[in-house]
C-alpha positions in Angstrom: 25.4 96.3 -20.3 24.7 99.8 -19.0 27.9 99.7 -16.8 30.1 98.6 -19.7 28.6 101.3 -22.0 29.3 104.0 -19.5 32.8 102.6 -19.0 33.7 102.8 -22.7 32.2 106.3 -22.9 34.4 107.4 -20.0 37.5 105.9 -21.6 36.9 107.6 -24.9 35.8 110.9 -23.4 39.2 110.9 -21.7 40.8 110.7 -25.1 38.9 113.6 -26.6 38.8 116.4 -24.0 40.1 119.4 -25.8 39.8 118.1 -29.4 37.3 120.8 -30.4 38.4 124.4 -30.2 35.9 125.1 -27.5 35.9 125.1 -23.7 33.4 122.2 -23.5 34.7 118.8 -24.6 32.5 116.8 -27.0 30.4 114.1 -25.5 30.4 110.8 -27.5 28.1 108.0 -28.2 28.7 105.1 -25.7 29.5 101.8 -27.2 26.7 99.2 -26.9 29.1 96.4 -27.5 30.0 93.6 -25.1 33.0 91.5 -26.2 33.6 88.1 -24.7 35.5 86.2 -27.5 39.0 87.6 -27.3 41.1 86.6 -24.3 41.9 90.2 -23.0 44.8 88.9 -20.9 45.9 91.2 -18.1 49.5 91.5 -16.8 49.7 91.0 -13.1 53.5 90.8 -12.6 55.0 93.4 -10.2 58.5 94.4 -11.4 61.2 94.4 -8.7 63.2 97.4 -9.7 63.4 100.8 -7.9 60.5 103.2 -8.1 61.3 106.9 -7.6 59.2 110.0 -7.7 59.6 113.3 -9.5 57.4 116.0 -8.0 56.9 119.7 -8.4 57.2 119.9 -12.2 53.7 118.8 -13.2 50.4 119.0 -11.4 50.8 115.3 -10.3 53.9 113.3 -9.4 55.7 111.4 -12.1 56.8 107.8 -11.2 60.2 106.7 -12.4 61.2 103.1 -12.8 64.8 101.7 -12.7 65.2 98.1 -13.7 67.8 96.1 -11.7 69.9 95.5 -14.8 70.8 99.2 -14.8 73.2 98.4 -12.0 75.3 96.4 -14.5 75.5 99.1 -17.2 76.3 102.7 -17.6 73.9 103.4 -20.6 70.1 103.4 -20.9 67.3 104.6 -23.1 64.5 106.7 -21.6 60.8 106.1 -22.2 58.4 108.7 -21.0 54.8 107.4 -21.1 51.6 109.4 -20.8 48.4 108.0 -19.4 48.3 104.6 -17.7 49.5 102.4 -14.8 53.1 102.7 -13.8 53.3 99.0 -13.2 52.6 98.2 -16.8 55.1 100.7 -18.0 57.7 99.2 -15.6 56.8 95.8 -17.0 57.6 97.1 -20.5 61.0 98.2 -19.1 61.7 94.7 -17.9 60.8 93.2 -21.3 62.7 95.8 -23.3 65.5 94.3 -25.4 67.9 96.9 -24.2 68.2 98.8 -20.9 65.3 101.2 -20.3 64.4 103.8 -17.7 60.8 104.7 -17.7 58.8 107.7 -16.4 55.0 107.5 -16.2 52.9 110.7 -16.4 49.2 110.7 -15.3 47.5 114.0 -15.3 43.7 113.2 -15.4 41.1 112.9 -18.1 41.3 114.3 -21.6 44.0 114.9 -24.2 43.5 118.7 -23.5 44.9 118.2 -20.0 48.0 116.5 -21.3 48.5 119.0 -24.2 48.2 122.0 -21.9 50.7 120.7 -19.4 53.5 120.9 -22.0 52.7 124.1 -23.8 55.7 125.9 -22.2 58.9 124.6 -23.8 60.8 124.5 -20.5 58.5 122.0 -18.8 59.5 118.9 -20.8 63.2 119.7 -20.4 62.8 120.1 -16.6 61.0 116.7 -16.5 63.6 114.9 -18.6 66.5 116.4 -16.7 64.9 115.5 -13.3 64.4 111.9 -14.4 68.0 111.5 -15.3 69.2 113.2 -12.1 67.0 111.0 -10.0 68.3 107.9 -11.7 72.0 108.9 -11.3 71.5 109.8 -7.7 69.8 106.4 -7.0 72.6 104.5 -8.8 75.5 106.6 -7.5 77.0 106.9 -11.0 76.6 108.9 -14.2 74.6 107.4 -17.1 75.1 107.7 -20.8 71.9 108.7 -22.4 70.6 106.6 -25.2 67.3 106.9 -27.2 64.5 109.2 -26.0 61.1 107.5 -26.6 57.6 109.0 -26.0 54.6 106.7 -25.7 50.9 107.6 -25.1 47.8 105.5 -24.5 44.4 107.0 -25.3 44.4 110.6 -24.1 48.2 110.6 -23.7 48.8 111.6 -27.3 48.0 115.2 -26.3 51.3 115.6 -24.4 53.3 114.1 -27.2 51.7 116.5 -29.7 52.7 119.5 -27.6 56.2 118.2 -26.9 57.3 117.4 -30.5 55.8 120.7 -31.7 58.9 122.3 -30.3 61.8 121.9 -32.8 64.4 121.1 -30.2 62.3 118.2 -28.8 61.2 117.0 -32.2 64.9 116.6 -33.1 65.7 114.9 -29.8 62.9 112.3 -29.7 63.9 109.1 -31.5 60.7 107.1 -31.2 56.9 107.8 -30.9 54.5 105.1 -29.9 50.7 105.8 -29.9 48.4 103.1 -28.4 44.9 103.5 -29.6 45.1 107.3 -29.1 45.1 109.9 -31.8 41.9 111.9 -32.4 40.7 115.1 -33.9 37.5 116.9 -34.7 35.3 116.6 -37.7 34.6 119.7 -40.0 31.9 120.8 -39.4 31.9 119.6 -35.8 30.2 116.2 -35.2 29.5 115.6 -38.9 31.0 112.2 -39.6 32.8 111.3 -42.8 30.0 109.2 -44.1 27.7 112.2 -44.0 30.1 114.5 -45.8 32.2 115.7 -42.9 36.0 116.2 -43.2 38.9 115.4 -40.9 40.3 118.5 -39.1 44.0 117.9 -39.8 45.3 120.7 -37.6 46.1 118.5 -34.6 47.5 115.7 -36.9 50.1 117.7 -38.8 53.0 117.2 -36.3 52.3 113.5 -36.3 52.2 113.4 -40.1 55.6 115.1 -40.2 57.1 112.6 -37.7 55.5 109.7 -39.7 57.1 111.0 -42.9 60.5 111.0 -41.2 60.1 107.6 -39.7 59.3 106.3 -43.2 62.7 107.5 -44.4 65.3 105.2 -43.0 68.0 107.8 -43.2 66.5 109.9 -40.4 66.6 107.3 -37.7 63.1 108.3 -36.4 60.6 105.5 -35.5 56.8 105.8 -35.3 54.3 103.0 -34.4 50.6 103.7 -34.1 48.0 101.1 -33.1 44.3 101.5 -33.5 41.1 99.7 -32.6 37.7 99.7 -34.4 36.1 101.9 -31.8 33.9 104.6 -33.4 33.1 107.5 -31.1 30.7 109.1 -33.5 31.2 112.7 -32.5 34.9 113.0 -33.4 37.4 111.2 -35.5 38.3 107.6 -34.5 41.8 106.2 -34.3 40.9 104.2 -37.5 40.1 107.4 -39.3 43.2 109.3 -38.1 45.3 106.3 -39.1 43.6 106.3 -42.6 44.3 110.0 -42.9 48.0 109.6 -42.2 48.2 106.7 -44.7 46.4 108.7 -47.4 48.7 111.7 -46.9 51.8 109.4 -47.1 50.3 107.6 -50.1 50.5 104.2 -48.3 48.0 101.5 -48.1 47.2 99.2 -45.2 47.1 95.5 -46.2 44.8 93.0 -44.5 46.4 90.5 -42.2 45.1 87.8 -39.8 47.5 87.3 -36.9 47.6 87.2 -33.1 48.8 90.2 -31.1 49.7 90.4 -27.4 47.2 89.2 -24.8 44.8 87.7 -27.4 44.5 90.8 -29.6 43.6 90.1 -33.2 45.5 92.1 -35.8 43.5 92.9 -38.9 45.7 95.3 -40.9 49.2 96.6 -41.2 51.1 99.3 -43.1 54.8 99.7 -43.0 57.5 101.8 -44.7 60.9 102.3 -43.3 60.5 102.6 -39.5 56.8 103.7 -39.7 54.3 101.1 -38.7 50.5 101.4 -38.4 48.7 98.4 -37.0 44.9 97.9 -36.9 43.2 95.5 -34.4 39.8 94.1 -34.0 37.4 95.3 -31.3 35.1 98.2 -30.4 34.6 97.6 -26.7 36.2 98.8 -23.5 38.4 95.7 -23.1 39.6 96.0 -26.7 40.8 99.6 -25.9 42.6 98.6 -22.7 44.3 95.7 -24.6 46.5 98.3 -26.5 48.0 99.6 -23.2 48.4 96.1 -21.9 50.5 95.4 -25.0 52.9 98.3 -24.4 55.8 95.9 -23.8 55.1 94.2 -27.1 54.6 97.3 -29.2 57.7 99.0 -27.7 59.8 96.1 -28.9 58.1 96.2 -32.3 59.0 99.8 -32.5 62.7 98.8 -32.5 62.3 95.5 -34.4 
């Protein structure tokens, strides 16, 4: 039990580094929960496409995956994913309904690490350009560029927040997928909503704007956000940030009872236009990981 509690504390601390406007990330309360009912299936397939490396732009190399079906087409969408195993991101490329190039960015623990990496507007453009160049060199042919999609698991939302804060990238990005990762501080710090605290909306504004556009079918934007029931206690949970977005959009989540990928249990859903916010059961470490394991499924739902 102690090991599992420490594990969930580590996972969630990774998501919160840099939330508060201080130099010291908030600690959180470890989950005492042990969950053995849901299946928590894990993907073990190893995709057989080409894996390339983009180095020298970020503090750690970025892994690029090219599915074999790229050899038969001259057009592809691009998914840049933040935080998580490249093999699962590559698996999502293989299951994607179209043709998809993926780039997987891992920079360490904490949303602050991801956010800081893209505070200069030139960094993302360098990364995006390098991915396309690597792909074209590998395939020995030019590629027509389709949709640009950003996905983040847990702490990875920090990078997306920085990137779409620049108007040129906000315009360029077609889809945003957040997998149990969107946090912010309480006001005052550590005072939960039940005790009279408020949500610090500063770090949520850009996502709210994107969600508003996704809700409007005329814009072409798409936004899907999944959340668990994990309650960190010292900063806003993904359930609370999802509720904040829905309140601001004057939308209401409806209760559902349906299976999700890998044995996940979906409990709620809100949808308007191409905006989807999905709530799932669980407040343990395996429940958190389930959201990333379901990347392939949620990516296709983003474009369903």
